[in-house]
VOPAGU-2260 file (C-alpha; in pm, 1 decimal, decimal comma):
REM VOPAGU-2260
SITE   aa  ch    i         X         Y         Z
SITE  UNK   A    0    6412,7   -5520,3    2742,6
SITE  UNK   A    1    6681,6   -5774,2    2833,3
SITE  UNK   A    2    7032,5   -5761,7    2827,9
SITE  UNK   A    3    7100,2   -5959,1    2499,8
SITE  UNK   A    4    7164,2   -5649,3    2260,9
SITE  UNK   A    5    7424,7   -5565,2    2513,5
SITE  UNK   A    6    7563,4   -5896,5    2563,7
SITE  UNK   A    7    7581,6   -5898,7    2172,5
SITE  UNK   A    8    7707,8   -5578,2    2126,2
SITE  UNK   A    9    8029,4   -5659,3    2439,5
SITE  UNK   A   10    8113,9   -6015,4    2224,8
SITE  UNK   A   11    8125,8   -5807,5    1926,3
SITE  UNK   A   12    8351,1   -5538,9    2047,8
SITE  UNK   A   13    8588,1   -5841,4    2192,9
SITE  UNK   A   14    8554,8   -6020,1    1844,5
SITE  UNK   A   15    8687,7   -5697,5    1671,0
SITE  UNK   A   16    8973,0   -5696,0    1906,4
SITE  UNK   A   17    9097,7   -6023,1    1859,9
SITE  UNK   A   18    9059,4   -6035,5    1491,9
SITE  UNK   A   19    9239,6   -5650,1    1437,6
SITE  UNK   A   20    9519,6   -5706,6    1700,9
SITE  UNK   A   21    9580,1   -6037,9    1547,7
SITE  UNK   A   22    9531,6   -6206,6    1883,0
SITE  UNK   A   23    9367,9   -6507,6    1728,2
SITE  UNK   A   24    9319,6   -6694,1    1421,6
SITE  UNK   A   25    8986,3   -6491,6    1227,3
SITE  UNK   A   26    8764,0   -6829,0    1213,7
SITE  UNK   A   27    8858,7   -6936,0    1588,3
SITE  UNK   A   28    8799,0   -6571,3    1721,1
SITE  UNK   A   29    8445,6   -6593,2    1588,3
SITE  UNK   A   30    8419,5   -6960,6    1717,7
SITE  UNK   A   31    8487,2   -6878,1    2051,7
SITE  UNK   A   32    8247,0   -6556,7    2032,6
SITE  UNK   A   33    7965,4   -6785,0    1901,3
SITE  UNK   A   34    8017,7   -7066,4    2153,1
SITE  UNK   A   35    8000,3   -6815,0    2460,3
SITE  UNK   A   36    7698,6   -6662,0    2334,7
SITE  UNK   A   37    7528,2   -7031,2    2311,3
SITE  UNK   A   38    7647,9   -7130,9    2674,4
SITE  UNK   A   39    7477,2   -6787,9    2766,5
SITE  UNK   A   40    7150,0   -6810,5    2590,3
SITE  UNK   A   41    6829,7   -6943,2    2732,6
SITE  UNK   A   42    6725,9   -7062,0    2402,5
SITE  UNK   A   43    7032,3   -7300,5    2386,8
SITE  UNK   A   44    6932,9   -7461,5    2716,9
SITE  UNK   A   45    6598,4   -7486,1    2643,4
SITE  UNK   A   46    6656,3   -7682,4    2351,7
SITE  UNK   A   47    6871,4   -7912,7    2557,2
SITE  UNK   A   48    6622,7   -7944,9    2824,0
SITE  UNK   A   49    6340,1   -7995,0    2572,1
SITE  UNK   A   50    6552,7   -8275,4    2366,2
SITE  UNK   A   51    6681,0   -8478,1    2672,2
SITE  UNK   A   52    6335,1   -8453,2    2832,7
SITE  UNK   A   53    6181,8   -8605,7    2520,2
SITE  UNK   A   54    6457,5   -8865,3    2488,4
SITE  UNK   A   55    6431,4   -8988,5    2877,3
SITE  UNK   A   56    6030,9   -9042,3    2796,5
SITE  UNK   A   57    6103,2   -9237,5    2475,8
SITE  UNK   A   58    6382,6   -9433,6    2633,6
SITE  UNK   A   59    6184,8   -9526,1    2950,8
SITE  UNK   A   60    5894,7   -9621,9    2763,7
SITE  UNK   A   61    6086,7   -9853,4    2557,0
SITE  UNK   A   62    6253,3   -9995,5    2865,1
SITE  UNK   A   63    5933,1  -10044,3    3069,7
SITE  UNK   A   64    5786,9  -10219,7    2744,3
SITE  UNK   A   65    6050,8  -10417,7    2672,5
SITE  UNK   A   66    6072,1  -10540,9    3042,7
SITE  UNK   A   67    6412,0  -10693,3    2954,0
SITE  UNK   A   68    6233,7  -10904,7    2654,1
SITE  UNK   A   69    6353,9  -10716,0    2384,6
SITE  UNK   A   70    6736,9  -10674,2    2300,6
SITE  UNK   A   71    6903,4  -10342,6    2343,5
SITE  UNK   A   72    6892,2  -10081,4    2058,6
SITE  UNK   A   73    7231,9   -9868,6    2078,8
SITE  UNK   A   74    7070,7   -9699,8    1805,3
SITE  UNK   A   75    6760,2   -9567,5    1924,7
SITE  UNK   A   76    6867,1   -9206,1    2080,2
SITE  UNK   A   77    7065,1   -9140,9    1747,5
SITE  UNK   A   78    6790,3   -9236,3    1553,7
SITE  UNK   A   79    6572,4   -8980,8    1730,3
SITE  UNK   A   80    6818,8   -8743,2    1748,2
SITE  UNK   A   81    6869,2   -8728,0    1362,4
SITE  UNK   A   82    6461,6   -8697,7    1337,2
SITE  UNK   A   83    6416,7   -8407,8    1563,0
SITE  UNK   A   84    6728,2   -8239,3    1396,4
SITE  UNK   A   85    6445,8   -8080,3    1159,8
SITE  UNK   A   86    6367,7   -7863,3    1479,9
SITE  UNK   A   87    6699,8   -7858,4    1660,2
SITE  UNK   A   88    6901,7   -7724,7    1364,6
SITE  UNK   A   89    6689,5   -7450,6    1279,9
SITE  UNK   A   90    6694,6   -7336,0    1630,3
SITE  UNK   A   91    7058,4   -7341,8    1680,8
SITE  UNK   A   92    7115,8   -7180,7    1366,7
SITE  UNK   A   93    6851,9   -6900,4    1302,1
SITE  UNK   A   94    7003,7   -6625,4    1502,9
SITE  UNK   A   95    7384,6   -6671,1    1340,7
SITE  UNK   A   96    7378,2   -6421,2    1088,4
SITE  UNK   A   97    6984,6   -6311,2    1067,2
SITE  UNK   A   98    7101,3   -6135,9    1395,3
SITE  UNK   A   99    7393,3   -6004,7    1272,6
SITE  UNK   A  100    7223,4   -5836,9     985,1
SITE  UNK   A  101    6926,0   -5750,2    1178,1
SITE  UNK   A  102    7132,7   -5555,3    1418,1
SITE  UNK   A  103    7364,6   -5403,4    1185,8
SITE  UNK   A  104    7664,3   -5570,6    1338,9
SITE  UNK   A  105    7738,1   -5754,1    1016,0
SITE  UNK   A  106    7864,7   -5497,4     829,7
SITE  UNK   A  107    8090,6   -5393,7    1116,8
SITE  UNK   A  108    8233,7   -5734,9    1123,4
SITE  UNK   A  109    8280,3   -5755,6     735,8
SITE  UNK   A  110    8505,6   -5433,4     769,7
SITE  UNK   A  111    8757,3   -5652,4     989,3
SITE  UNK   A  112    9100,8   -5794,4     865,2
SITE  UNK   A  113    8871,3   -6157,8     823,2
SITE  UNK   A  114    8763,0   -6310,6     484,3
SITE  UNK   A  115    8366,8   -6411,9     475,7
SITE  UNK   A  116    8490,0   -6804,0     502,6
SITE  UNK   A  117    8641,3   -6746,4     814,8
SITE  UNK   A  118    8333,5   -6574,1     942,5
SITE  UNK   A  119    8091,8   -6867,5     807,4
SITE  UNK   A  120    8341,5   -7100,5     917,3
SITE  UNK   A  121    8366,2   -7003,8    1281,2
SITE  UNK   A  122    7985,8   -6980,3    1317,5
SITE  UNK   A  123    7895,0   -7301,3    1187,3
SITE  UNK   A  124    8174,4   -7470,3    1404,6
SITE  UNK   A  125    8028,2   -7306,8    1718,3
SITE  UNK   A  126    7710,8   -7440,4    1622,7
SITE  UNK   A  127    7832,9   -7794,4    1598,5
SITE  UNK   A  128    8034,6   -7778,5    1848,9
SITE  UNK   A  129    7718,7   -7711,2    2090,4
SITE  UNK   A  130    7538,6   -8004,1    1882,8
SITE  UNK   A  131    7863,2   -8243,3    1964,7
SITE  UNK   A  132    7819,5   -8146,1    2333,5
SITE  UNK   A  133    7447,7   -8253,5    2314,1
SITE  UNK   A  134    7543,1   -8597,3    2147,6
SITE  UNK   A  135    7814,3   -8659,6    2397,0
SITE  UNK   A  136    7593,2   -8613,0    2686,7
SITE  UNK   A  137    7339,0   -8875,1    2523,0
SITE  UNK   A  138    7597,6   -9110,1    2556,9
SITE  UNK   A  139    7455,0   -9177,4    2914,8
SITE  UNK   A  140    7195,7   -9349,3    2748,5
SITE  UNK   A  141    7420,3   -9617,5    2588,2
SITE  UNK   A  142    7575,1   -9660,9    2956,8
SITE  UNK   A  143    7228,5   -9770,7    3083,4
SITE  UNK   A  144    7193,8  -10001,1    2777,8
SITE  UNK   A  145    7509,6  -10187,4    2861,9
SITE  UNK   A  146    7358,1  -10230,4    3222,0
SITE  UNK   A  147    7043,0  -10377,2    3120,0
SITE  UNK   A  148    7136,9  -10583,5    2796,2
SITE  UNK   A  149    7447,5  -10649,9    2604,3
SITE  UNK   A  150    7413,2  -10351,5    2299,4
SITE  UNK   A  151    7596,4  -10389,9    1982,8
SITE  UNK   A  152    7865,5  -10163,1    2009,3
SITE  UNK   A  153    7957,3  -10171,5    1631,1
SITE  UNK   A  154    7597,8  -10025,7    1581,7
SITE  UNK   A  155    7660,3   -9776,3    1867,0
SITE  UNK   A  156    7924,1   -9638,1    1687,5
SITE  UNK   A  157    7809,8   -9629,4    1361,7
SITE  UNK   A  158    7479,6   -9483,8    1472,2
SITE  UNK   A  159    7655,3   -9203,5    1675,6
SITE  UNK   A  160    7933,3   -9122,8    1420,6
SITE  UNK   A  161    7608,3   -9106,2    1163,3
SITE  UNK   A  162    7453,0   -8881,9    1380,9
SITE  UNK   A  163    7722,7   -8657,4    1473,3
SITE  UNK   A  164    7797,0   -8589,4    1073,9
SITE  UNK   A  165    7443,3   -8590,6    1006,5
SITE  UNK   A  166    7382,8   -8291,3    1258,3
SITE  UNK   A  167    7666,3   -8085,0    1083,6
SITE  UNK   A  168    7524,6   -8164,3     719,6
SITE  UNK   A  169    7206,4   -8006,1     880,8
SITE  UNK   A  170    7365,9   -7732,9    1065,9
SITE  UNK   A  171    7550,6   -7623,9     741,0
SITE  UNK   A  172    7214,9   -7623,3     528,3
SITE  UNK   A  173    7014,5   -7450,9     797,0
SITE  UNK   A  174    7276,2   -7163,5     794,6
SITE  UNK   A  175    7195,3   -7093,1     395,7
SITE  UNK   A  176    6874,3   -6961,8     541,6
SITE  UNK   A  177    7018,7   -6735,8     803,7
SITE  UNK   A  178    7229,1   -6587,5     567,3
SITE  UNK   A  179    6947,5   -6510,1     314,2
SITE  UNK   A  180    6702,7   -6334,5     544,3
SITE  UNK   A  181    6740,9   -6092,9     877,5
SITE  UNK   A  182    6412,5   -6249,6    1008,9
SITE  UNK   A  183    6491,3   -6528,8    1285,6
SITE  UNK   A  184    6129,5   -6733,3    1257,2
SITE  UNK   A  185    6143,3   -6684,9     856,7
SITE  UNK   A  186    6490,6   -6866,9     869,4
SITE  UNK   A  187    6413,8   -7128,8    1116,6
SITE  UNK   A  188    6058,7   -7232,3     904,3
SITE  UNK   A  189    6268,5   -7241,8     566,9
SITE  UNK   A  190    6581,0   -7421,8     705,0
SITE  UNK   A  191    6281,8   -7715,0     883,3
SITE  UNK   A  192    6099,3   -7743,9     525,7
SITE  UNK   A  193    6457,8   -7803,3     380,7
SITE  UNK   A  194    6558,0   -8030,9     616,5
SITE  UNK   A  195    6251,8   -8232,6     630,3
SITE  UNK   A  196    6233,8   -8236,6     235,6
SITE  UNK   A  197    6592,8   -8412,5     247,0
SITE  UNK   A  198    6461,6   -8618,3     530,9
SITE  UNK   A  199    6166,5   -8735,6     345,8
SITE  UNK   A  200    6377,7   -8778,0     -12,1
SITE  UNK   A  201    6446,5   -9126,6      47,9
SITE  UNK   A  202    6036,4   -9241,8      81,0
SITE  UNK   A  203    5975,9   -8988,8    -206,4
SITE  UNK   A  204    6262,1   -9193,2    -408,6
SITE  UNK   A  205    6106,1   -9530,4    -307,3
SITE  UNK   A  206    5756,0   -9384,2    -450,4
SITE  UNK   A  207    5888,8   -9292,6    -789,8
SITE  UNK   A  208    6090,8   -9627,1    -822,8
SITE  UNK   A  209    5759,6   -9783,5    -868,5
SITE  UNK   A  210    5660,4   -9563,5   -1160,7
SITE  UNK   A  211    5790,1   -9686,1   -1506,6
SITE  UNK   A  212    6061,9   -9481,3   -1674,3
SITE  UNK   A  213    6122,6   -9275,2   -1313,1
SITE  UNK   A  214    6414,8   -9530,6   -1197,7
SITE  UNK   A  215    6705,7   -9293,8   -1263,9
SITE  UNK   A  216    6514,7   -9024,8   -1102,2
SITE  UNK   A  217    6399,3   -9212,1    -787,3
SITE  UNK   A  218    6791,9   -9305,5    -758,7
SITE  UNK   A  219    6926,9   -8981,4    -778,0
SITE  UNK   A  220    6645,2   -8820,6    -540,3
SITE  UNK   A  221    6749,3   -9103,5    -286,6
SITE  UNK   A  222    7115,4   -9002,7    -308,8
SITE  UNK   A  223    7039,5   -8638,1    -264,0
SITE  UNK   A  224    6837,1   -8761,8      72,5
SITE  UNK   A  225    6984,8   -8738,7     406,6
SITE  UNK   A  226    6828,8   -9067,2     513,4
SITE  UNK   A  227    6985,0   -9304,6     245,9
SITE  UNK   A  228    7347,0   -9235,9     398,8
SITE  UNK   A  229    7225,3   -9309,0     743,9
SITE  UNK   A  230    6900,1   -9491,2     823,8
SITE  UNK   A  231    7023,8   -9822,1     601,8
SITE  UNK   A  232    7400,3   -9822,7     671,4
SITE  UNK   A  233    7511,7   -9611,4     939,3
SITE  UNK   A  234    7258,2   -9622,3    1180,3
SITE  UNK   A  235    7287,5  -10021,9    1170,3
SITE  UNK   A  236    7683,4  -10006,8    1233,3
SITE  UNK   A  237    7755,4  -10043,2     840,7
SITE  UNK   A  238    8059,2   -9771,5     760,1
SITE  UNK   A  239    8082,3   -9678,5     415,3
SITE  UNK   A  240    8318,3   -9418,9     284,5
SITE  UNK   A  241    8056,2   -9283,4      45,1
SITE  UNK   A  242    7803,8   -9202,8     321,4
SITE  UNK   A  243    8066,4   -9023,0     515,4
SITE  UNK   A  244    8184,9   -8824,3     213,0
SITE  UNK   A  245    7840,4   -8753,1     134,6
SITE  UNK   A  246    7798,5   -8562,5     459,1
SITE  UNK   A  247    8117,4   -8396,0     433,4
SITE  UNK   A  248    8041,5   -8261,5      80,0
SITE  UNK   A  249    7726,3   -8141,6     190,3
SITE  UNK   A  250    7859,3   -7965,5     483,3
SITE  UNK   A  251    8135,4   -7809,0     236,7
SITE  UNK   A  252    7862,7   -7715,7     -24,7
SITE  UNK   A  253    7608,1   -7545,6     214,9
SITE  UNK   A  254    7918,2   -7356,3     363,5
SITE  UNK   A  255    8035,7   -7201,2       7,1
SITE  UNK   A  256    7697,9   -7115,5    -102,9
SITE  UNK   A  257    7639,9   -6904,4     271,0
SITE  UNK   A  258    7987,2   -6777,4     228,3
SITE  UNK   A  259    7869,6   -6660,7    -152,3
SITE  UNK   A  260    7558,3   -6503,2      -1,3
SITE  UNK   A  261    7739,7   -6321,8     259,0
SITE  UNK   A  262    7987,3   -6187,3      19,8
SITE  UNK   A  263    7711,1   -6059,6    -216,4
SITE  UNK   A  264    7521,5   -5882,4      76,6
SITE  UNK   A  265    7899,0   -5702,4     172,1
SITE  UNK   A  266    7939,6   -5598,6    -185,0
SITE  UNK   A  267    7572,0   -5466,5    -200,4
SITE  UNK   A  268    7669,0   -5273,8     138,9
């Protein structure tokens, strides 16, 4: 047996006190609880270790191969992070609601004077905050770039802003599946599949565009994909309001769907 259920139960009790006594804004109370759980979770540290181990291998390999003959690539690390989000996103979100449902604490939390929107928003912001910490730590690679070359700071800014927004959108989409099922493995699998579909939508759109009479379908599919709003714009330092709004609307839309799912569960209970 482990301490996880005890820790989770204790944090639920503290959250109940915060919300019931009005000691904190409802979503802020949820946010603080979830952030604390992240930094006490061995899974979160394992994700961080695996991520930076992989990034360091690729980064060092690129430096060794370039041997100061290739220009600095400030978007290398953000591009790798956005690609790996099909794994990072599901792993960070799979427990957020599924665990509450499995352990029966979701019904307890839903009896508090707190709307479903505050509950979902607090959990999402906690996951995004942890991801933001990972992105900030990865800035150390930009420092190394500046020591061995002259990286384009505009590209770096666009790539990191894009990676941050990209991560928020992925985490929001993944939360839909953790609200659908109480099985964390199933939630992670469905989330990873969804993120991969959104990642590959740009490639599929390019294939459809070559077919006659499918140009409109290809354009719609492309606009729905994640890479169309990151890989060819933000990742190369091109800031477009259109792309930023895309990620914001994905976040809002996904959180809205998640809220409706939790509301449905609440009324059925």
